[in-house]
C-alpha positions in Angstrom: 105.0 82.9 89.6 104.9 81.3 93.1 101.4 80.4 94.1 99.9 82.1 97.1 97.4 79.3 97.3 99.2 76.7 99.6 95.6 75.4 100.3 92.8 76.2 97.9 89.4 74.8 98.6 85.8 75.8 98.8 83.6 75.2 101.9 80.7 76.3 103.8 81.3 77.7 107.2 78.1 78.8 108.9 79.4 80.9 111.8 81.9 82.8 109.5 79.5 83.3 106.7 76.9 84.9 109.1 79.6 87.5 110.1 80.6 88.0 106.4 77.1 88.6 105.3 76.6 91.2 107.9 79.7 93.1 107.0 79.2 92.9 103.2 75.6 94.0 103.4 76.6 96.8 105.7 79.0 98.2 103.0 76.8 97.4 100.0 75.3 100.2 97.8 71.7 101.0 98.1 69.0 101.3 95.3 67.6 104.8 94.9 64.7 105.6 97.2 62.6 106.8 94.2 62.5 103.3 92.6 60.9 100.1 93.8 59.2 97.3 92.1 57.9 98.8 88.9 55.0 98.2 86.7 54.7 99.7 83.2 51.8 102.1 82.8 51.7 101.7 79.1 53.7 101.5 75.8 56.5 103.8 74.9 56.9 106.3 72.1 59.7 104.7 70.0 62.8 106.9 69.6 66.0 108.0 71.2 65.9 110.3 74.1 68.6 112.2 76.0 69.0 113.3 79.6 71.7 114.3 82.2 72.0 114.0 85.9 74.6 115.3 88.4 77.3 112.9 89.1 80.3 113.2 91.4 82.1 115.9 89.4 79.6 117.0 86.9 76.5 116.0 84.7 76.5 112.5 83.4 74.7 112.4 79.9 72.9 109.4 78.5 71.1 108.5 75.4 68.3 105.9 75.8 66.6 104.2 72.8 63.1 102.8 73.1 60.9 100.6 71.1 57.1 100.4 71.6 57.5 97.8 74.3 61.0 98.2 75.9 64.0 100.2 76.7 66.5 98.7 74.1 69.7 100.5 75.0 71.5 103.2 77.1 74.7 104.8 75.9 76.8 106.9 78.2 77.8 110.3 76.8 79.9 113.1 78.1 80.8 113.0 81.7 83.5 114.2 84.1 83.6 111.1 86.5 86.8 109.6 87.6 88.4 107.0 85.4 88.5 103.5 86.7 86.5 104.4 89.9 83.3 105.1 88.0 83.8 102.6 85.2 81.8 99.9 86.9 78.9 102.2 87.5 78.9 103.7 83.9 78.9 100.1 82.4 77.1 97.8 84.8 74.1 100.2 85.7 73.0 100.7 82.1 73.3 97.0 81.3 71.3 96.1 84.3 68.6 98.5 83.5 68.2 97.2 80.1 68.5 93.6 81.1 65.9 93.6 83.8 63.8 96.6 82.3 63.9 98.0 85.8 65.1 101.2 87.5 65.4 99.4 90.8 69.0 98.6 90.4 71.4 98.5 93.3 74.1 101.3 93.0 77.8 100.3 92.9 79.6 100.4 96.2 82.0 103.4 96.3 80.5 104.9 93.1 77.1 105.7 94.4 76.9 109.2 93.0 77.9 108.1 89.5 75.3 105.1 89.8 72.6 107.5 90.9 73.4 109.9 88.0 72.7 107.2 85.5 69.6 106.0 87.3 68.2 109.4 87.5 68.9 110.3 84.0 67.5 106.9 82.9 64.3 107.8 84.8 64.0 111.1 83.0 64.3 109.4 79.6 61.5 107.0 80.6 59.4 110.0 81.3 60.3 111.5 77.9 59.3 108.2 76.3 55.8 108.6 77.6 55.8 106.3 80.6 56.2 106.7 84.4 58.0 103.3 84.9 59.6 100.4 83.2 57.8 97.1 83.1 60.3 94.7 84.7 61.4 93.8 88.1 64.9 93.2 89.6 66.0 91.1 92.5 69.8 91.3 93.4 71.5 87.9 93.5 71.8 86.5 97.0 75.4 86.1 98.1 77.0 82.7 97.8 77.8 80.9 101.1 80.7 79.2 99.6 84.1 80.6 100.7 87.3 79.8 98.8 90.2 79.7 101.1 93.7 80.8 100.2 96.7 80.7 102.5 100.0 82.5 102.5 102.4 84.6 104.4 101.2 88.2 104.1 97.9 89.8 103.0 97.8 93.4 102.1 94.4 95.3 101.7 94.6 98.2 99.3 96.8 98.8 96.3 97.8 102.4 96.6 100.8 104.6 97.6 101.6 102.5 100.8 100.0 99.1 99.8 101.9 98.5 96.6 105.3 99.2 98.1 104.4 97.0 101.1 103.5 94.1 98.8 106.8 94.3 96.8 109.1 94.6 99.9 107.3 91.8 101.5 107.8 89.7 98.5 111.4 90.8 98.2 111.9 89.5 101.8 110.8 86.1 100.7 107.1 86.0 101.6 104.2 84.7 99.7 102.0 87.8 99.3 98.4 88.6 98.4 97.4 92.1 97.5 93.7 92.6 97.7 92.3 95.7 95.9 88.5 96.9 95.8 89.1 98.7 92.4 89.9 97.1 89.1 93.4 98.8 89.2 95.8 100.3 91.6 94.6 103.7 92.8 96.4 106.6 94.2 96.4 110.6 94.0 98.9 113.3 94.0 102.3 113.6 92.5 105.0 114.5 95.0 106.8 112.5 97.6 109.7 113.5 99.8 112.2 111.8 102.2 115.3 112.8 104.1 118.8 111.7 102.9 120.4 110.7 106.1 124.0 110.3 104.8 124.1 114.0 103.7 122.0 115.5 106.5 123.0 116.6 109.9 121.8 114.1 112.5 120.6 116.9 114.7 118.9 118.4 111.8 116.8 115.3 111.3 115.6 115.6 114.9 114.9 119.3 114.2 112.7 118.4 111.4 110.8 115.9 113.5 110.4 118.4 116.2 109.2 121.2 113.6 106.7 118.7 112.2 105.4 117.7 115.7 104.9 121.5 116.3 103.1 121.9 113.1 100.9 118.9 113.9 100.0 120.8 117.2 101.8 118.2 119.2 99.1 115.6 118.5 101.3 113.1 116.6 103.6 110.6 118.1 107.4 111.2 117.8 108.0 107.6 116.9 105.7 107.9 113.9 107.4 110.9 112.4 110.8 109.4 113.1 109.8 106.2 111.2 109.3 108.6 108.2 112.4 110.7 108.9 114.9 107.9 109.4 113.7 105.6 106.5 112.2 107.9 103.9 115.3 108.8 101.9 116.1 105.0 101.3 112.4 104.4 100.6 111.9 107.2 98.2 115.2 106.4 96.3 113.8 102.8 96.0 110.5 103.9 94.6 112.4 106.4 92.2 114.7 103.6 91.1 112.0 101.0 90.7 109.6 103.3 88.9 112.3 104.6 86.5 113.2 101.0 85.6 109.7 100.2 84.9 109.1 103.1 82.6 107.0 105.2 84.9 106.9 109.0 84.3 108.9 110.0 87.4 111.6 112.6 88.1 113.8 114.1 90.8 112.1 117.4 91.9 114.1 118.0 95.0 115.3 121.5 94.0 111.7 122.6 93.2 110.3 121.6 96.6 112.8 121.7 99.5 114.8 125.1 99.0 112.9 126.5 102.0 113.9 123.9 104.4 117.6 123.2 103.5 118.4 124.4 106.8 116.4 123.8 110.1 117.4 125.4 113.3 120.9 126.2 111.8 121.4 122.4 110.7 122.0 121.6 107.2 119.5 119.2 105.7 119.4 117.1 102.4 116.2 115.7 100.9 115.0 113.7 97.9 111.7 114.7 96.3 110.1 112.9 93.4 107.2 113.7 91.1 105.2 111.2 89.1 104.1 113.4 86.1 103.7 115.8 84.5 100.0 116.0 85.0 97.6 114.4 84.1 100.0 111.5 84.9 100.2 111.0 88.7 101.1 108.7 91.5 98.2 106.4 90.7 99.7 105.8 87.2 103.1 105.2 88.8 101.7 102.6 91.3 100.0 100.8 88.4 103.2 100.6 86.5 105.1 99.1 89.4 102.1 96.9 90.4 102.4 95.3 87.0 106.1 94.5 87.8 105.2 93.2 91.1 102.9 90.6 89.7 105.8 89.4 87.6 107.8 89.0 90.7 105.2 86.8 92.4 102.9 89.2 94.2 99.4 87.8 93.6 97.1 90.7 93.1 93.3 90.3 93.4 91.6 93.2 91.7 87.9 94.0 92.1 87.9 92.1 95.3 86.8 94.4 98.2 87.6 93.2 101.7 84.7 92.9 104.0 86.0 91.4 107.3 89.1 90.5 109.2 89.4 86.9 110.5 90.4 86.4 114.1 91.2 83.3 116.2 90.0 82.6 119.7 92.7 84.8 121.3 91.7 87.8 119.1 94.7 87.7 116.8 94.1 88.6 113.2 94.8 85.6 110.9 93.3 86.7 107.6 90.8 88.7 105.5 87.4 87.7 104.0 86.9 89.5 100.6 84.3 89.4 98.0 85.3 88.1 94.7 83.4 87.7 91.3 82.3 84.2 92.2 81.8 84.6 96.0 83.7 85.2 99.1 87.5 84.4 99.5 89.2 83.9 102.8 92.8 84.9 102.6 94.8 83.5 105.5 98.0 85.2 106.5 100.5 83.2 108.5 102.6 86.4 109.3 100.1 89.3 109.2 97.5 91.4 107.6 98.4 94.9 106.5 95.6 97.3 106.0 96.2 100.1 103.5 92.8 101.2 102.3 93.2 105.0 102.5 90.7 107.5 104.0 86.8 107.7 104.3 86.1 111.0 102.6 83.3 109.4 100.5 81.4 107.8 103.5 78.8 110.4 104.4 78.1 109.0 107.9 81.9 109.0 108.8 82.2 112.5 107.4 79.3 113.8 109.3 80.7 112.2 112.5 84.3 113.0 112.2 84.4 116.1 109.9 81.1 118.0 110.0 82.9 121.2 109.0 83.6 119.8 105.6 79.8 119.6 104.6 80.2 122.3 101.9 83.7 121.5 100.7 83.7 119.3 97.7 85.4 115.9 97.8 88.0 115.3 95.0 88.1 111.5 95.3 85.7 108.6 94.9 85.2 105.2 96.7 87.2 106.2 99.7 84.8 104.8 102.1 86.7 104.0 105.3 86.6 100.2 104.7 89.9 99.7 106.4 89.0 101.8 109.5 85.7 100.0 109.9 87.2 96.5 109.6 89.9 97.3 112.1 87.5 98.8 114.6 85.3 95.7 114.3 88.4 93.6 115.2 89.0 95.7 118.3 91.2 98.6 117.2 90.5 102.2 118.2 90.3 105.3 116.2 92.8 108.0 117.2 91.1 110.7 119.4 92.6 113.5 117.4 90.8 114.8 114.5 91.9 113.9 111.0 94.3 116.2 109.2 92.5 117.5 106.1 94.4 117.9 102.9 92.7 120.8 101.3 94.1 122.6 98.1 93.7 123.5 94.5 97.0 123.2 92.7 95.3 123.0 89.2 93.4 126.1 88.6 96.6 128.0 88.3 100.4 127.3 88.9 100.8 125.4 92.1 104.0 127.3 92.6 102.0 130.6 93.0 99.3 129.1 95.3 101.0 130.5 98.5 102.0 133.9 97.1 100.3 136.5 99.1 98.3 138.2 96.3 95.0 139.9 97.1 92.4 137.1 97.7 88.7 137.6 97.4 85.6 135.5 97.9 83.1 135.0 95.1 81.2 138.0 96.4 84.2 140.2 95.7 85.3 140.7 99.4 88.7 140.4 100.9 88.8 137.9 103.8 92.2 137.3 105.2 95.9 138.5 105.7 97.1 136.6 102.6 100.7 136.6 103.9 99.7 134.6 107.0 97.3 132.2 105.2 98.9 129.5 102.9 96.5 127.7 100.6 96.4 124.7 102.9 94.2 126.7 105.3 92.1 128.9 102.9 89.3 126.4 103.0 88.8 127.2 106.6 87.5 130.7 105.6 85.4 129.2 102.9 83.2 126.5 104.6 79.8 128.2 104.2 77.2 127.1 101.6 77.6 130.4 99.9 81.5 130.0 99.6 81.9 126.2 99.1 85.7 126.6 99.0 85.9 129.2 96.1 88.3 132.2 96.1 90.4 134.2 93.6 94.0 135.4 93.7 94.2 138.9 92.0 97.3 140.6 90.5 98.3 142.8 87.6 100.9 142.7 84.7 103.7 143.8 87.0 103.5 140.5 89.0 106.8 139.1 87.9 108.8 142.1 89.4 106.3 142.4 92.4 106.9 138.9 93.6 110.7 139.0 93.8 111.5 137.6 97.2 108.2 136.1 97.7 107.6 132.5 98.8 107.0 130.3 95.7 107.9 130.9 92.1 105.9 133.0 89.7 105.5 131.8 86.1 105.9 134.3 83.2 102.9 135.0 81.1 103.8 132.6 78.3 103.9 129.7 80.9 100.7 130.9 82.5 99.0 130.2 79.2 98.7 126.5 80.0 96.4 127.4 82.8 94.2 129.8 80.9 91.2 128.2 79.1 90.8 131.3 76.8 94.3 131.1 75.4 94.6 128.8 72.4 97.4 126.2 72.1 98.5 122.9 73.8 98.0 122.7 77.4 100.8 120.8 79.0 101.4 119.5 82.6 97.8 120.3 83.7 94.5 118.8 84.1 92.7 120.7 81.4 89.3 120.4 82.9 90.5 122.2 86.0 92.5 125.1 84.7 90.8 128.4 85.8 93.1 131.5 85.2 92.0 134.4 83.4 93.2 137.9 82.3 91.3 141.2 81.3 91.9 144.7 80.4 89.5 146.0 83.1 88.7 144.9 86.6 85.0 144.7 85.7 85.7 142.3 82.9 88.0 140.2 85.0 85.2 139.9 87.7 82.8 138.8 85.1 85.2 136.1 83.7 85.9 134.8 87.3 82.2 134.4 87.8 82.1 136.7 90.8 78.7 137.3 92.1 79.1 141.0 93.0 81.5 142.7 90.5 81.0 146.3 91.8 82.1 145.1 95.3 85.0 143.4 93.7 86.2 146.5 92.0 85.7 148.5 95.3 87.8 145.9 97.1 90.7 146.3 94.6 90.5 150.1 94.9 90.7 149.9 98.8 93.6 147.5 98.4 95.4 149.9 96.1 95.0 152.7 98.8 96.6 150.4 101.4 99.4 149.5 99.1 100.2 153.1 98.3 100.1 153.9 101.9 102.4 151.0 102.7 100.2 150.0 105.7 97.4 147.3 105.6 95.0 148.8 108.0 92.5 146.1 107.3 94.3 142.8 107.7 97.9 143.7 108.8 99.8 142.1 105.9 103.4 143.2 105.8 104.1 146.2 103.5 106.6 144.0 101.4 103.6 142.0 100.1 101.3 145.0 99.4 101.4 145.6 95.7 99.0 147.9 93.9 96.9 146.3 91.2 96.7 149.0 88.5 98.5 147.9 85.4 96.5 145.9 82.9 96.1 143.2 81.8 94.7 142.1 85.1 95.0 138.4 86.3 92.9 136.2 88.3 93.2 132.6 89.5 89.9 131.3 90.5 90.8 128.5 92.8 88.4 125.9 94.2 89.5 124.4 97.5 88.6 120.7 97.6 89.2 117.8 100.1 92.0 115.5 98.7 92.2 113.3 101.6 91.7 113.0 105.5 94.6 111.5 107.3 92.7 109.8 110.2 93.0 106.2 111.3 93.4 103.8 114.2 96.0 104.1 116.9 99.3 102.3 116.0 102.5 101.7 117.8 106.1 102.3 116.5 105.9 99.1 114.3 102.6 100.2 112.8 100.5 97.5 114.7 97.0 98.5 115.3 96.2 99.0 119.0 93.1 98.0 120.9 91.3 100.1 123.5 93.8 99.4 126.2 96.7 100.5 123.9 97.8 96.8 123.3 98.9 95.7 119.8 96.4 93.4 118.1 98.5 90.4 117.0 98.8 90.1 113.2 97.1 93.5 112.3 99.1 96.4 110.9 97.8 99.7 109.4 99.7 102.0 107.1 99.0 105.1 105.0 95.8 107.2 105.6 94.0 104.6 107.6 96.7 104.7 110.3 96.7 107.3 113.0 99.1 109.1 115.2 101.4 110.9 112.6 99.6 114.2 112.1 96.6 114.9 114.3 96.4 118.7 113.4 93.1 119.8 111.8 95.0 120.9 108.7 97.7 119.2 106.7 100.9 121.4 107.1 102.9 122.1 104.0 106.3 122.4 105.9 107.7 119.5 103.9 106.0 119.4 100.5 105.3 115.8 99.6 105.1 114.6 103.2 101.9 112.8 102.9 102.9 110.5 99.9 106.5 110.2 101.3 105.0 108.9 104.6 102.9 106.4 102.7 105.6 105.1 100.5 107.9 104.8 103.5 105.5 103.0 105.8 104.7 100.5 103.1 108.4 100.1 102.3 109.3 99.4 106.0 106.3 97.4 107.2 106.0 95.1 104.3 109.6 94.0 104.8 109.2 93.8 108.6 106.1 91.7 108.5 107.5 89.2 105.9 110.6 88.8 108.1 108.7 87.7 111.2 
């Protein structure tokens, strides 16, 4: 492996360290407000105690063992926290509590909710053991003022769907490359990525797709941004497919599944390539981990568990590197050709969410550790956030078949009431009806046993009952191609029983809603919502089915302004030399409040494509 470290030395640099300290401490996790410097109030009742506290996705169970004088051990039990992201919180927090005999432990940055769950459950166990506090104290270690300096050509911050491809193409172009990642592994979400095959698509059709997307983005995106995807994505997605296949990743060509509805745009024939990392629970994150391992073999130096804290700038304001926090202190990564920021979104930063996306207060966030690190660093360096709101990717493809998510079945809230014209509201916008504290993103699709015949000619693909079984927790047997903890489809012989299984809060209202819907279907006119008659199908033949979907926030595509070369722009719209943004921390592609599903797989396709193009371009400077 070629060594990125052309120079490698430790030094103390007072002015730089002052800046680093401010940035690092501004992003650090905070100790819980209920714990301070603690003093024991007496001995413990020896024994093993259990408690649970709410984490990010569910309760975190712990088992704590006490002697008369000390808390001897904490064992983490069942939980639903995200693998990799929560690992540090679930290992380091218990170890620190036991080592220091203190509950005043700092949470882990990016895994605050998981950390708090452990601390709160431990506090409860202490109370069960007959004490109010632990006897020890804890003082976090002061950060080192020593900075190790590494120099090379290109530094990429963030090992995800855009950062990993950027690192590889930069290396393929001959650059020495450092890939810095906050997590202990590469991280990404989702499954599908789509690109346009230029050689077999009509040239006018390509431009028609771009124009169609700009319309769907409410004309707030930049054409140059969408064209970068449109004119490079086929090559980029084919490159990802070939590389991932060669490295043994679970990936397949799913073009026919996703693009049938857009094979012709404005009369122009189009051709695409869609790929899926899967089947679930395998996803794009697993695929990126597979090819990141290969990238290291090719000479990309990857620094895991090394969160970036601050960009380095010279006297003219050009970005020349990144300062990150390693296990033994700070590291300054110098980049002769450029820094590419690919850190993702900010959905787990409460302050940024409250400022930019207050409407999402009651919608649950699917990810962890997405704290807007890249956006913050770039703004501190003079970049400007795009003024359009972030496009919110909201969906639930897991409670039931994703191919049935946009089918215009009767949709009801948890209180059993109908709330929209289902034919005019695809799943991507359903969350907008369900933002209240009472709703919190929950709704159910309702249909009966005639659904296979009823849905002929509808958008999407209905799965037969035997395939639906994988999404039904009550049906025994192997569940394939799903996240088993998220499946939420039920059947019942009566509407009352179905309402109970779905957890609806007002079953009589639900039954009345279905009866009213049947009246409308029999009359062929939707007097309540105006849905076309072709989609009005009575719900009378048992067994009755319900898919209880929970709309969650997968990502927010909202970042800094960029130009056609993905260079970050300052307040005057001028490029900041040496600074590039790609993926979800880059702006100007969408801009619409909701993520459009016109081209399935567009979000990941855009990320892969930007990484593929920008990594090579920066390395070739």
